[in-house]
VOKE-957404 format. One record per residue: residue number from 1; y, x, z of N, C-alpha, C, O, CB in turn; residue in one letter. Coordinates in steps of 0.2 Angstrom, whole numbers, plus 2048, in hexadecimal, padded with zeros to 3 digits. Each point is the difference from the previous one (the first is absolute). Glycine has a CB too. Example, Ala and Ser with C-alpha at 12.3 -4.5 7.8 and 13.67 -1.06 7.14 Angstrom:
// VOKE-957404
NODE     i   n.v   n.u   n.w   ca.v   ca.u   ca.w   c.v   c.u   c.w   o.v   o.u   o.w   cb.v   cb.u   cb.w   aa
NODE     1   7E4   842   827    806    7FC    800   806   804   800   7FF   805   803    7FB    7F2    803    A
NODE     2   80B   807   7F6    806    804    801   805   7FC   803   806   803   801    7F7    803    7F5    S
This chain:
// VOKE-957404
NODE     i   n.v   n.u   n.w   ca.v   ca.u   ca.w   c.v   c.u   c.w   o.v   o.u   o.w   cb.v   cb.u   cb.w   aa
NODE     1   6CF   988   F02    7FE    801    7F9   800   7FC   7FD   7FA   7FE   800    802    809    801    M
NODE     2   808   7F6   7FD    7FF    7FD    7F8   802   804   7F6   805   7FF   7FD    7FF    7F7    80F    V
NODE     3   7F6   80D   7F1    800    805    7FB   801   7FC   7F8   7FB   7FD   7FD    7FD    80D    80C    S
NODE     4   80F   7F6   7F5    800    7FE    7F9   7FE   802   7FB   7FD   806   801    809    7F9    802    Q
NODE     5   7F9   7FD   7F6    7FD    804    7FB   805   808   800   806   7FF   7FE    7F5    7F4    7FC    T
NODE     6   802   814   807    805    806    7FB   801   803   808   805   804   800    805    7F5    7F3    G
NODE     7   7F1   808   818    802    800    802   7FD   805   7FF   7FB   7FF   7FD    80A    7F9    806    F
NODE     8   7FE   810   801    7FD    805    801   801   804   805   806   802   800    7F9    7FC    7F7    V
NODE     9   7FD   804   80E    804    802    808   7FF   807   7FD   800   803   7FB    7FC    7F3    810    G
NODE    10   804   80B   7FD    805    80A    801   7FC   803   803   7FB   7FD   804    811    803    7FE    E
NODE    11   7F5   807   7FB    7FA    804    801   7FC   802   805   7FC   804   7FE    809    7FE    7FC    H
NODE    12   7FC   7FB   80C    800    803    806   7FE   801   807   7FA   800   800    80A    7FD    7FA    R
NODE    13   7FE   805   80D    7F8    7FE    803   805   7FC   808   805   7FC   7FF    7EF    813    7FB    N
NODE    14   80B   7F1   80B    801    7FE    807   7FE   804   804   7FB   804   7FE    806    7F3    801    H
NODE    15   803   809   809    7FD    800    804   7FE   7FD   804   802   7FA   801    801    80C    7FD    S
NODE    16   7F9   7FF   806    7FC    7FA    805   7F9   801   7FF   7FF   806   7FE    809    7F1    801    G
NODE    17   7F2   805   802    7F9    7FF    803   800   7FD   7F7   800   805   7FC    7FE    7F6    816    L
NODE    18   801   800   7ED    7FC    7FF    7FE   806   7F7   7FD   802   7FB   803    7F2    80F    804    L
NODE    19   80C   7F9   7EF    801    7FB    7FC   7FE   7FA   7FC   7FD   802   7FB    805    805    806    S
NODE    20   7FE   7F1   7FF    7FD    7FC    800   802   7FC   7F8   806   801   7FF    7F8    7FF    80F    A
NODE    21   7FF   7FD   7ED    804    7FD    7F9   7F8   7F7   802   7FA   800   7FF    80D    811    7F4    A
NODE    22   7FC   7EB   80E    7FD    7FA    800   803   7F9   7F9   805   7FC   801    7F8    808    80F    Y
NODE    23   800   7FE   7EA    7FF    7FC    7FA   7FF   7FA   801   7FA   7FE   7FF    803    80A    7FC    Y
NODE    24   807   7F4   806    802    7F7    802   7FF   7FF   7FA   7FA   7FF   7FF    80D    7FE    80A    V
NODE    25   7FD   803   7F3    7F8    7FE    7F8   804   805   7F9   806   801   7FF    7F6    7ED    803    D
NODE    26   800   813   7FD    801    802    7FC   801   7FF   7F6   7FA   7FF   7FE    804    804    810    V
NODE    27   804   7FD   7EE    800    7FD    7F8   7F9   805   7FD   7FE   806   800    812    7F7    7FD    D
NODE    28   7ED   7FC   802    7F6    801    7FE   803   802   7F7   7FB   7FF   7FC    7FB    7F5    80F    D
NODE    29   810   80D   7F2    800    7FD    7F7   7FD   806   7FF   7FE   804   804    80F    7F4    7F8    S
NODE    30   7F2   809   7FE    7FD    807    7FB   803   806   804   7FB   803   802    805    7F7    7EF    E
NODE    31   806   809   812    800    804    804   7FD   803   804   805   802   803    800    7FA    7FB    F
NODE    32   7F6   806   804    7FD    802    807   802   805   800   803   800   805    7F3    7FC    7FD    V
NODE    33   80D   80C   7F9    7FF    803    802   806   801   801   802   806   800    7F5    7FC    7FC    N
NODE    34   80D   7FB   806    808    800    802   801   800   807   7FD   7FD   805    806    7FD    7F0    A
NODE    35   801   80C   80C    804    7FF    807   7FC   802   806   7FF   7FD   805    807    7FA    7F7    G
NODE    36   7F6   810   801    7FA    801    804   800   803   808   803   805   7FF    7FA    7FD    7F5    L
NODE    37   802   7FD   811    803    806    806   7FC   803   7FD   7FB   7FF   7FE    808    7FD    80E    L
NODE    38   801   80B   7F4    7FC    809    801   806   802   804   806   7FF   801    7F3    806    7F4    Q
NODE    39   800   7FE   80E    7FF    809    806   800   802   7FE   7FD   802   7FA    7FE    7FF    80C    L
NODE    40   80A   802   7FC    800    808    7FE   800   808   807   803   800   805    805    7F9    7EF    Y
NODE    41   7F4   80B   80B    7FF    804    805   803   805   804   7FD   803   805    7FD    7FA    7F6    S
NODE    42   810   804   7FF    804    801    802   807   7FF   7FC   801   7FC   7FC    7F6    809    80A    G
NODE    43   80E   7FE   7FC    806    7FC    7FF   7FE   806   7F8   801   7FC   7FB    809    7FF    814    A
NODE    44   7F5   809   7F0    801    805    7FB   7F7   7FE   7FC   7FC   804   7FE    810    807    809    D
NODE    45   7F2   7F0   7F9    7F7    7FF    7FD   806   7FD   7FB   805   7FE   801    7EE    7FF    807    A
NODE    46   809   806   7F1    7FF    7FD    7F8   7FF   7F9   7FE   804   7FB   7FE    7F7    810    802    K
NODE    47   7FF   7F5   802    7FC    7F8    801   7FF   7FF   804   801   805   804    7FA    7FA    7F7    S
NODE    48   803   7F8   806    7FE    7FD    805   7F7   801   803   7FC   7FE   7FC    80F    7F9    7FF    P
NODE    49   7F4   80C   80B    7FA    7FF    802   7FB   7FC   801   7FA   801   800    80A    804    803    S
NODE    50   800   7F0   7FF    7FC    7FF    7FD   806   7FA   7FC   805   801   7FE    7EE    805    809    H
NODE    51   809   7F5   7FA    804    7FC    7FB   7FA   7F8   802   7FA   7FE   7FE    80C    80F    7F7    Q
NODE    52   800   7F0   80F    7FD    7F8    800   803   7F7   7FE   803   7FB   802    7F8    80E    805    I
NODE    53   801   7F8   7F6    803    7F8    7FA   7FE   7FB   807   7FB   7FF   803    801    803    7EC    L
NODE    54   809   7FD   811    807    7F7    804   7FB   7FE   7FE   7FD   801   7FA    811    7FC    806    P
NODE    55   7EF   7FD   808    7FD    7FC    7FE   801   7F9   805   7FC   801   804    7FC    808    7F6    G
NODE    56   80C   7F3   807    802    7FA    804   7FA   7FC   806   7FB   7FD   7FE    80D    803    7F5    S
NODE    57   7FA   802   813    7FB    800    803   7FF   802   807   7FF   7FE   805    7FF    801    7F0    G
NODE    58   804   80C   805    7FE    806    802   806   803   809   805   7FD   801    7F5    806    7EF    V
NODE    59   804   800   812    803    806    800   7FD   806   803   7FA   800   801    80D    7FA    7FF    L
NODE    60   7FC   80B   800    801    808    7FC   804   803   808   805   7FD   803    7FF    800    7EA    H
NODE    61   7F7   809   816    805    802    805   7FE   806   7FE   7FA   800   7FE    809    7F9    80B    L
NODE    62   802   80E   7F7    800    808    7FD   803   801   805   804   7FD   804    7FC    805    7F0    F
NODE    63   7FF   804   80C    805    805    805   808   800   7FE   802   803   7FB    7F3    806    806    P
NODE    64   80E   7F5   803    808    800    7FF   802   807   7FC   800   801   7FA    802    7F7    811    S
NODE    65   7FE   80D   7FB    7FF    808    7F8   7FE   802   7FA   801   805   7FD    7FE    7FC    809    E
NODE    66   7FD   7F8   7F7    7FC    803    7FB   807   7FE   7FA   800   7FA   800    7F0    803    805    L
NODE    67   815   807   7F7    803    7FB    7F9   7FE   7FD   7FD   7FA   800   7FE    80B    805    801    Y
NODE    68   800   7F4   7FE    7FB    7FA    7FC   803   7FF   7FC   802   805   7FF    7F9    7F6    807    H
NODE    69   807   801   7F7    802    7FF    7F9   7FE   7F6   7FF   7FE   7FE   805    7FF    811    7F7    F
NODE    70   804   7EF   800    800    7F9    7FD   804   802   7F8   806   801   7FF    7FA    7F7    80E    V
NODE    71   7FB   807   7EF    7FE    7FE    7FA   804   7FA   7FB   802   7FA   801    7F4    809    805    S
NODE    72   80B   800   7F4    807    7FA    7FF   7F9   7F8   7FF   7FA   800   7FE    814    80B    7F8    R
NODE    73   7F7   7F0   80D    7FC    7FA    802   801   7FB   7FA   806   7FF   7FF    7FB    803    80E    Y
NODE    74   7FB   7FA   7EF    800    800    7F9   7FE   7F9   7FF   7FD   7FE   7FB    801    80F    802    A
NODE    75   803   7F0   80A    7FB    7F8    800   802   7FC   7FD   802   802   7FB    7FA    7FE    80D    G
NODE    76   804   7F9   7FB    804    7FA    7FD   804   7FB   803   805   7FC   7FE    7F4    805    7FC    V
NODE    77   802   801   80D    802    7FC    807   805   805   803   801   805   7FE    7F3    7F5    804    E
NODE    78   80F   804   803    803    803    804   7FA   802   806   7FC   7FC   800    810    7FF    7FD    P
NODE    79   7F2   80D   808    7FC    803    801   804   800   808   806   800   802    7F4    807    7F2    R
NODE    80   7FF   7F8   80F    805    7FF    807   7FD   803   804   7FA   800   802    80A    7F6    7FD    I
NODE    81   801   810   806    7F9    804    805   802   7FF   803   805   7FE   7FE    7F5    80B    7FF    V
NODE    82   806   7F8   80A    801    806    808   800   802   800   7FC   801   7FB    802    800    80B    I
NODE    83   806   806   7FD    7FD    803    7FF   803   804   808   804   7FD   803    7FB    801    7EE    S
NODE    84   7FC   80A   814    803    801    808   800   806   800   7FD   803   7FC    800    7F5    809    A
NODE    85   805   80B   801    7FF    805    800   7FF   7FF   80B   804   7FC   803    804    80B    7ED    N
NODE    86   7F3   7FC   813    7FC    800    805   806   809   804   7FF   805   7FE    7F1    7F3    7FC    L
NODE    87   813   807   809    804    806    804   7FB   7FF   806   7FD   7FA   801    812    807    7FA    R
NODE    88   7F1   807   80A    801    7FE    809   803   803   802   7FF   806   800    7F9    7F6    804    I
NODE    89   80D   7FE   801    804    804    803   7FF   802   808   7FD   7FC   803    80A    7FF    7F5    Q
NODE    90   7FC   80B   80A    7FE    800    807   803   7FB   805   806   801   800    7F7    80A    7FD    A
NODE    91   800   7F1   809    805    7FE    800   803   801   80A   806   7FF   802    7F5    7FA    7F1    S
């Protein structure tokens, strides 16, 4: 995903075991607190249990059932993120 200035993520979770966000390129401008990956302990949680500041070349893994949200991205340059979800299927 390529995020432009103003991008806001959805408050959601995923099915499966593990979710991943690999930050290929993050704008290192003055807006260092923008576009935080926020993890919530449940769907009804009012505030995040963890806030993660993205960094270029960094991979974050978290349980898929955790609700998450990306705050408004205010960087000048596009941010490039590869997201994935691990699911195990019976054969």
